[in-house]
N, C-alpha and C positions, 0 to 999 in steps of 0.2 A: 503493500500499500504506500510506503514511503516513496518508492520509485515512481509510482503514479502521480503523487502530489508534486514530486520533484519535477517531472516532465510537465505537469500542468503549469507550474510557476515558470518554467523556461518558455513554454508556449505563449503564455499570457504577456511575458516581457517581449519576446520577439514580435508577436502580433502588434503590440502597442508601438514598438519602435518602427515597424514596417508602415504602420498607419501614419505615424509622424512623418516619415520620409515622403509618403505619398502626398500628405497635406503640405509639406514643404514645397514639393513640386507644383502643386496647385497654386501655392502662393506666387510662384513665378508665372504659371501658365495663364491664370485668370486675368491679371492686369495686362499681360502681353497681348492677349486677344482683345481686351477691352480697347487697347490703343491701336488696334488694326494690325498687329503683328501676326505672322503666320507660324503656328506651332504644329509640327508634323508628328512629334512623338511625346508621349508621357509614359515613362517606365520606372517601376520600382526594381531595383537590382541591376546587375551587369551580366555579361556573358551571353550564352544562348537563351533565346526566347522560350519560355515555358508556355505562355499564353498571351494572346493579344486580340484585340477587337478594334476594327476601324470605325470610328464615329465621326462623320464629316471628314474634314482634312486631317484629323489627328488620330493617330494609332495609340491605343491604351493597352498596357501589358505588364506582365511580369517576367523577369529573367532569372536565371538559375542561381546566381550569386547574390544573396540578399544583403549586400554591404554598402547600400547607398541607393541612389536613383538619379534620374535626370529627365529634363524636358528638352526637346530640340526646338529651339527658336531659330528660325531661318534668318541668316544675315547677321550672325553675331560678329563676324570679322568682315571689315570692308575689303573690297578687292584691291589688288595691286595696281600701281599706275600703269602697267602694261596690259591691263585688262579692262581699261575703261575706254569709252568712246570720247569723242572730241569735248563733250561738256563735262567730263570727269565726274559724272553722277551715277552712271549705272553701266553694267557690262553690255556688250553688244552681242546679238544673237544672229545666226543665219536663218535661212528660210525654214529650216527644219526645227528651229527652236533650240539649237545647240549653241552653247556659249563660244564665242570666237575670241581667241587671244590675239590681239592685233600686232603686238611686238613682244617677242619672248626674249627677256633679258637673261644673260648667262648668270647662273648660280655658282658662286665661287667658294662658298663656305658651307659648313654643315648646318649652322643655325639658319642661313639664308635659304637653304634647300628645305629645312623643316618648315619655315614660315610659308615658303611657296606651296609646299604640299598641303599644308593646313588650309590655306586659302582655297586651293583646288578642291579639297574635300568639302569645304564649307559651301562652295558655290555649285557643287553638283546638285544641291537641294533647291537652288534658285531656279525658278522657271519663268518663261515670259509672262508678264503681268504681275510679278511679284515685286517689281522695282519699288513700289511705294509702301511695301509691307515689311521691309528689311529692318532688323533690329538696330543696325548701326545708324540708320537715318532718323531714328526717333529723336525727339527733343531730349536734351540731357536729363531733365527732371523725370521724364517718363522711363528712361533707362534706370534711374535710381530706384524708382518705385518698383519696377519689374524685378530688379536683382535684389533689392532689400526685402521683397515680398516673402521669399522663401524663408530666411532666417527669422524674419519678424513673426511668421506663423509658428515657428518653434518656440520663441520666447513667449508668444501669446498662449500656446498650449501649456507651457510651464506655469504661467500666471493663473490660468484657469484651474490648474491642479493645486497650486499653492494656496489660492484664495479660500476654498472651503476647508482645507486642511488646517491652515493657520487660524481660521475663524472658529472652527468647531472642535478641533482636536488640540492644536497647538504646535509650536515650532520648536523642534528639538535643537535647532541651532541657536535658540534664544532662551537659554536656561536662566531662570531668575530665582535666586536663593532667597528664602523667606527668614523671618526671625524666629520661626518655630523649630524646635528640635525634632529631627527624624530619627536620630540614632545617638546613643550614649556609649562611647568606648569604655569597657568595663575595667581595663587595666592599662598600666603604662608599658609600652614597648617601644623600641627604637622605631624611627620613621620608616625605615627599610622593611620592617616587619608589620606595618599597618595591615589589619585585617585577619591576622592569625588568631587562632583560639588561645584563650588565656588559661593558664593551669590554675588549679585550686589554690595553690600557694600565692600566685600572682593576684588572684582575685581578693584574697584575704590580706595580703601584705603590701600590695602595690596598686590600689585602685587609682583610677584617674580622679582629678579634682571634681569633675562632674559627677561621677558615680559616687564619690565620698559625700558630696553635698546632697545627693538624692535627687538630682535632676533626672527627669523622665522624658521619653518620647511624647511629643504633644505639647510640651511646655513652651510658652512664648516668652522670649526675653523682653522685659519692660525697660530695665535700666541695668547699668553695670557701673559700680562705684559712683552712683549718683548721676551718671550721664544717661539720658534717655537713649534707648536703642531704636533707631529708625530703620537701619539696613543691616544685613549680616556682614557686609564688608566693614562697616564701621565698628561693629562688635569685634570682628576679628582683629582689627588693628589695635583696639583697646586691649584685648587679651594678650596679644603678642607683646605689646609695650609694657605690659604689667609684670613681666619677667616671672619672679617667684613671690610676687607680692600678695597682700590680702585682697580678696575680691568679695564685695558685697553685691549680691545679684537679686534683683526683684524679677520674679516669674509670674506669668498668669496661667493658672491651671483650673480648668472646669469653670471659668468665668470669675475665679477669685485670685487675688494677688497674694503672694507670699514671698518672704525674703529668706534667702539662704546665704551663708557665709562659708567661704573656703579660701584656699590659697592656690593660685595658679602655680603650675610647676615649670621651671626653666628647662627647656629640652631642645635638642638640636633638631630643627625642622627645615624642610625646603623653604627657600626665600619666597617662592611664589609658585603658582601653577606652571608658569613658563620657565622658571629657574630652579633647577634641582640642587643648586648650592645650598648647603646646610648652614643654618644661622641659629644661634641660641636665642630663643624667644619664649614668651609665656605660652603655656599650653593648658587647655581646659578639658578637652576630650568630648566634644560634641560635633555632631554632623547636622547640617540644616536641611529642612525640607526644600525641595526644588520643584518649581512650577514651570510649565512651558509657557512661553510668551504667546499671546494670542492678539488677534486684531483683524480688521476688515481690509478693504481695498488699499487705503493709504498705507497701512502697516505692511501689507504684502509688498507694495511697490518700494517701500523703504528697505525691507529685507532684501528685495531683488537688487536694489542698488548696492547694498553690502555685497551680495554675491557677484555683482559685476566686477567689483574691485578684486575679490578673490579670484574670479575667473581670469581676469587680466594677469594677475600674479601666476596663476597656474599655467597660462599660455606662455608667459615669459620664461618659466622654469621647465616647461614640457620636455625640451631636449635632454636636460639633466635627469629629469624623472624617467624618461624612456631609457636613457643610458643605465640608470640604476637597475631597471627591470632587466636589462640585458645582462648586467652583472649578476643578478639573482638567478637568471636562467642558467648560467654556467657555474653557479655555486660559489661565487666570490663574496656574496653578501646576502643578508636576509632581505626578503621583499618588503618594502615599505607598506604597511596596511592602509596608509592614507594616500598611496600613489594612484596613478591613472590605471584604468582598466579598459578593455575593449568591450564590444558588444558581447563577446563570449564570456567575459568575466561578469558582465552585467546579468547575463542569462543564468550563469551559475549561482550568483547570489540570489536572484529571483527564485530559483528552484530550491535552494537551501532554505529560504524564508518560508515558502509554502509548505515544504516538508517537515519543518521544525515542529516538533510536538509541544514545545514549552511556550510558544507564542499564541496569544489569543488571536481570533480571526481578525479583529479590529487592527491589532498591531501589525499583522501580515499585510492587510490591505493598505495601511498607511505606509509601510515600508515600500510596497510595490509602487504605490502612487508617487512617492517621493523619489524612488529610483528613476521612474520614467520622466518625471518632471526635471530632475537633475540632468539626465542625458539630453533632454530637449533643450534646456537652458544653455548647456555648454555647447551643443552643436549650433544653436543660434548665435552665440557669441563668437564661436570659432569661425563661422562663415562670414562674419563681419571683418575679419583680418584683411587688410587691404592689399592682398597679394593674389595674383592669378595662380591657379584656376578657381580660387574661392570667390564667392559672390562679392565680397568686399573688394576684390581686384577690378571687377567690372564697375563697381560703384565708384572707386577711385578714378578710373578712366573717364567716366561720365562727368564727375566733379571737375577733373582736370580740363575736360572739353569746355565746360561752362566757364571756367575761369579764363582759359585761353581766348575764347570768343569774346568775353566781356572786355578783357584787356585790349583786344584788337579794336573793338568799337570805340572804347574810350580814347584810344590813340589815333582813330581815324584810319586804321589800316584795313586791308582786305580781310574777309573772313577766312581764318586759317583752316576751316573745315573740321572734319571729324577726327577724333583721336584715334590713331591706328593701333588698336590693342594687339594686333597681330605681331607688332614689333617687340611685344613683351612676352611672346610665347616661350623663348628660351628660358625666362624666369619661371613661367608656368611649369615647364617640363621639370626643371629642378626642384621646384616646390612639391610638385606631385610625386616625384620620385622619393623625396624625403618623407612625405606624408605616407607613402606606401610602405617605406621601411618602418616608420613608427608603427603603423597599424599592424605589420607583420610581427614586429618584436612584442607588442602588447598581446596580440593573439597567441603567440607561442608562450609568452609568460603566463597567460590565463590557462594554458593547458599544462604547462610544466611545473610552474610554481604558483598555483592559483591562490587568490585570497579567499578566505572563507568567512562565513557569517560568525560574528562573535556571539557566544551563548549568553 
C-alpha cells in the first residue's frame, strides 16, 4: 500500500507540474494570437510526439520527454540582410511561394553559420501572407507582454496557491514565537546534547531553573525581573543578560497571575540561531510556542516579495549549488538538504509525503501545494533572467529595441529598426548548454544521492 501512495504522490506532482508548463505556454500563446501573431504549435514536452491534434492553424500535443514545453510563434528571428527585398521589410517569394535568397553571403565562422541556419529554420515556417503576423514585427510592448506572459502565469499560479494556504493554514516560512511556554527542559545538559533524555540523577540533582521554579507548558510570561514581557525575543535577551542572577518571573496560568523566583544558570550556549559560536549566557530552560504567520492578499504579496529576494540569491548561487551536488554524486561531500532539486527530486519528495504514515492528510496536502507553488514561483523567476533562450532574453531584446528607437527619435535620426536577437544566438547556445548540464547534474543527484523527507 505504501508503494501505491508513493506512486500517487509522484503522479500528483508530475501532473501538476505538467499542467503548470501547459499554462505557461498558454501565457505566451494567448497574447501572441490576440496581437495577430501566428502560433503553429503548442506542446508539452520535447522529443517524439506522443499525441497531437490540429485546431485551426495551431497543433496542440504532448511529447515523450516531459521536461518542459514550448509554443512556436512564427517569426521570432528577423531575416538576414541577404534575405530581404528592396524595402528590407519582408522576404521575397517566387511564384510557387518558396522563399528566395537574393544574395547569399559567405559564412566564414561557426557562429555565423549557426545564426544563418537558425534563420533558415525559422523562415521555413513563414508562408506568403504571414508578413504582417511575424513576431519580430510586433511593437516592443507587445513582445514584452507575449514573452512575459509565460513566467507571469507561473508566478500567478504560485500566488493562487500561497493565498489560501497563508490565509487559512499559515506560512511555515513565517514562524512567530509566542510568550507562552510550549516545553520545559527537565535538566541541565550541554548545548550539544539538547534534546537527550535526562537520567534520574540529573532530574533530581541538576534541574533547569524553569523546572525548579515549577514553570509548566501553557504558562504565559507576564514580566521578568519587573520588565513586562511583550515578545519572546525580548524575554530571551533578558534571560541571556541575566547570567546566573536572580530571576523574579510573573506568569499567567489558567487566567491567574502567579510569581515564581529562581536563578538563571550561566551556561555556554550558541550566540544565535545563525551563529553556532558558544557564549556564556543566562539560561532558563523553556521553549516557546510557535505559530504560523497568516494573512490575506497583501500579506501573500509581501511574503512573495521576500521570496523574490531569496530566489535572486538562489539564482546567483545556483552554479555553486549545482557544483556541490556534483561533489555529492561522487562522494566528496554530503548533499545539502537545502540545495536545489530537479523535477525528479520534487516527485520523490511528493511521493514520500503521500506515503508517510505519520502525517495527517491536511499536512500532506499543504506540503504538496507548497511544493508545486514553490516550483512555479522559481520557474517564473528563473524565466525572467535576461538571457536567451529564456523568456527574459527576448524581453530584454524588446526593451533594448524600445530604447534604441526612442533615442533615435530624440536625436532626429532614422529608425534603427528591429533588434536582431539572432545575433545573440551564440550566447543562447552557451546558456542552453549550461542549463542542460545543470539539469542533468540535478537529475543524477536526485537519483544517486536523493534528498529525503524529514520525519
